[in-house]
N, C-alpha and C positions, 0 to 999 in steps of 0.2 A: 756715950755705950756704942751707939747703933747711931751707923748712921746708916741713910736712903735717898739715892741719887735714881728719877723719875726724870723719864721725857716729857714732857708739854708740847701745843703749839697750833700754829695754825692749823693743819691740816691732819694732823695726826687726833685731837679733841683732847680734853683730857681725862683720860679711862684711867692711865696711867697714874695722873694726879690723885682722882679722887681713890683712887683704893692708895694708895702711901700713905696718905693722910689718915684713913682712918685705920692701918695698921701700926702710926705712927700713935695716935690716939690710941688705939687697946694697949703699948708695947707700953702706953707712959704711968696707966692704973693699972701699972702693971708695976711700975720701981723703973724700969728706962728710960735712961738718958738718949731722947732722939733726936736729932737734926737732918731735916729737908734740904735738901737741893735740888733745881732745875738742869739739867744737861744741855747744854748749846743755847736752845736759843731761853732758854728763864735765866740762864746765867748772863744772858747782854739787860735783863731788867725788865719786860718785854709783860712779863707772867709774877712778878717775885714780890707782888703787893697779895695775891693768895696766899702766901706761905704765909701762916699769924704765926704768932711771938713765937705761941712757945714752942713752933720748932726750926726759930731758928740759929739758939745758940751755938756754937762749935763746939763739940764735943770731939775729946779724944775713941775713935772707935774700936770695941772688939771687932762690930761684926760690922759688913758696906751693905745694903742690898743696892742692883739694879734692876730698877725696871724697867728695859728696855727693844724697843723691836731689832735696834738695831744691831753692830759689831760695837761692843765696849770693850773688845779687845782687853786693850790697851791702856781703858781707865781699871781695867780688872786689874793687871799687870803694876799699876803705880798703887793701888791698895793693899794683895800683896806682899806686894814691895816696902812697906808701913809695918808690917806684920798681919795684918786684917783678915777678917777670915772674911770668905765672898760669897751670896746666896744671892743669884737671880732669878731673878721669877721673867716667865717665860723668854727666854728666847733660850736657841738655839744655836747660836755663832759664837756666843766668847771666850776663851777660853778660858783656862787655872782658874775656875769656882772650886767649891770647896762641897756646896751646898744650892742644888739645883730644886724650882721650883713649877709646876706645868700646869698647866689645869686641862689641859692635854695635849698630848706626847705626836705633836706634828712627826718627830723631829729623835732617833733613837740620842740620849745623850750618855757618852760615853766615860764623861768624867765628874771628878770626884761620887758624890750620895745622888740621885733621883726619887722625885717622889710627884708623882703622876694622881691628877684623877678634876673633879669637878670638887670634890668636899676639900682643895682651898680655895678657890674661889671667894678671897671679899670682898664684903658688901659695904656702904656707906652706913653710920653706924644710924640715923634717924629713921632708919627699913623701920628697923626694931619696934618702931613705936607704932607705925599703918597698917590700920586695924580697916580691911578691905571693905562697901558701903554697898549694895546691893537700890543703887538706882532705877527711878522709875521714866527718864530716857536716857537705853543705851547708849554708845557712845568710842567707836575706835582712837584708843591712843596713835598717834602715828612719831616716834620719836628716832628719827636717823641721828643720832649723835647727838656733840656737842659743835660742828665743823658740817653737818650732812654730804660731805667730802665731794657724790655726785649730784649736789641739789635731787631728791628724787622726790621730796617727800611734798612737793608741788601737784609733782603725777599722779603719784600713789593718793592723793587728793580726791582729783578729779577723779579714779576711777569709781573709790569709796561713794563717794559721791551720785556719778549717773547710775550706779546701783541699789540707791535705797539708801546706802549708809550713813553714820552723819560719824567724818572725822572728826580728830583736836589732834588739829597741831600742832608739835613743840616747839622753837628754833634753839636752837641751843647758841650760848654766846660768842662760839668763830662761825656760826651758817652767815651765807656771804647772799641767800636768799631771801625774801626781802615779805614781814605781810601782803602786801602792792600785789603779789604774784600767783595770788592762792581766789577763784571762786567766793564773793562779799559772805553768803550762807555757807564756808567755810570756817570755823572757831579756831585761831593760830593765838600761840599764846610764844610771847619769846621771855625765853628762860625766865618762869612762870616756883615761885618761892619753892609754894605748894607743889612739883613738881611728883613728885613719887607714891602723894596720896592720889593725884591726878593718874599716875600709870594703874596703882591699886581699885579705885573703882573703874577702868575701864571692862570692858568685855572684851573687847578684843584688840590689844598688843603688836602694832607692826616697826617693827625696829633692825639696826643691824647685830651684828654677834658679838655682839663686846661689853661695855659692863648694866646699860638699860634690859638684857635677854635675862643676861645674873638676875638679876636683883624682878624683872617679870616674872622671871618663872619660879623663886620664889615666894610670890607673893603667890602665885599656882592663877596667873596669869593664859589663858594664849591665844597665841602668836603667829605670826607670816614674819619669815627671817627674814630681809633682803640683806645677805654678802657683800662685803667690799673691798674684799684681801683674801688671798687663796684662802689664811692661814683659817681667818669669819667664816669661810666656804665649809670648808674639814669640819668645820665645829658644829655650826646651822645643819651636812648631813651627816653627823650621827644626833646630835641630839634628836635630828626629825624619824633614821632610824630603831631609836631607844624609844619612837610615840612620846615625847614632851612636846610636836609643834604641828599645827598647824601642817605650814606646806616651806616651805623654802625656791627664792626664786632670783636668778644674776640678773634678773629686764623687772621694769615693776611694769609684775603683769602675777596678779591675785588669779590664785583656783577659787573662785567661788562655790562648785562644789566639794575643795573640804575644807571654808572658809567658817562652815557652819560643825563643823569634826569639835562630837563634847570627846577631848582626853580624858584622861587619870589622873586623878587626884596629886600622882604623887609627880616630888620635884627632885630632881640632883640634885640642885641646890640645896640644904641643910639648911645654913646659915653659921656655919663653923669654922670656914676654914681659918681665919683673923689669925681665931684661937689657934686650932691643929697647929698652923706656923709658927703661930708663936711661944709655943709647946716642942718647933724644931727647932729655932733657935733657938732654948733654951738649951737644951741638947749638942747642940753645935760649939756653945763659949761655954759649958762643959769639959766635951770633949779636949777644945784648945787648952783648955787651961793644969 
């Protein structure tokens, strides 16, 4: 009933895939048949093993969801030619969409129905069972995405250490940075299975403006953001103006004057985004029938 096509790759990480998997799992629990597939690089089989068997079965789609940062206008047109309703997540390029759902309004969308806001943020399922603990030895989690495209984890770790803070660095599965690039005193973890618990127990988090930031905000963490794209910069600045972040920098430089700021406990991320999107899909399907 629902086909989900998403980006994945060595240069963009797993963010699109992780949230699409969470969406597919949620829809499945509501009785929807879901097929999950990758665009481009994933179609070559590089990441095919990541798609669980439960979402591999080809289904005749009534709704086709695209989660990509690129121009997918051609693929959208093909889906429309098959009679599929098209829903696009966080994409401002594709033509002929029926519904747009965007976490942030980077650009106006004048095609189809549009839903914009942090309330549509999709979080991974296992975050809802994580309970943060207050540890006697506080640390700063450094998590710059699955790929750390600009290779700045080691720079941030050294800076934090130089100021007497304790960094714990997480290297994602696509990161080209290696543990050997860090001082011996810095704890470095490669794709830890308890990643969310590590973030939840951190005193502060240094991250880019992707899924880790939204997960951290949901967990009420104090975050310093290092945007890696223009869109990430837009979101980071908006959250900074709202008083949700410690700071934002385009260079690996933390302002220690604000790094100890106590932020409000309210978060713009309430964890109900996937349920809201499911409701939109249900209304879209009902309107097409």
